[in-house]
C-alpha angles and dihedrals in degrees: 000000000000121000120201121196141041126278127161091236095052091045090054090051093054099028096108092053093050094046088053089050090051089056092059097035113114090213099074109224131156128231088246091057090047092053093046091053093045094047092047092050093241089118128032130223117221117184141179129179097281105018146038138199136190120221132195112205121205144154117243121179090343095309127112109234130187113209116200106221102172137011123183140152152157111318112264090005107062102081092046090047093045090052090054093047096044096087092044091053092048091049090050092050092047090054087054090052097250114161100197144019113209139175149141103251130197113258093257089065097051099088093045092049093050090051090052103053103277119132128201111252132179125304094027090296124143118206137188125199109226099197 
């Protein structure tokens, strides 16, 4: 089951995963900055049982784009869980009229993303057309 939206309780449940993701994220942010953005609604928390991600939603050249900022999860379970939730997230974004899902994944995600419709774009980004 996918949960969309920030709550203090859900954040506490997934906090450790997101803090670990912050540590390996090339865009250096702090947990305080993360919480400020989540609480203000600038960024969005998406969670499943064993993993969580943070999205930034924007409009670029008239298209709604979801940018994956952080992905983290339960050790030895997160990639498997993320793979299961990927299609559900894409379906959810399509229903909200998003055109693309983009991000700068860690190397261990590259092969999976390519197999699931993502293409390498400029600046180390991967992107997936949702329509």
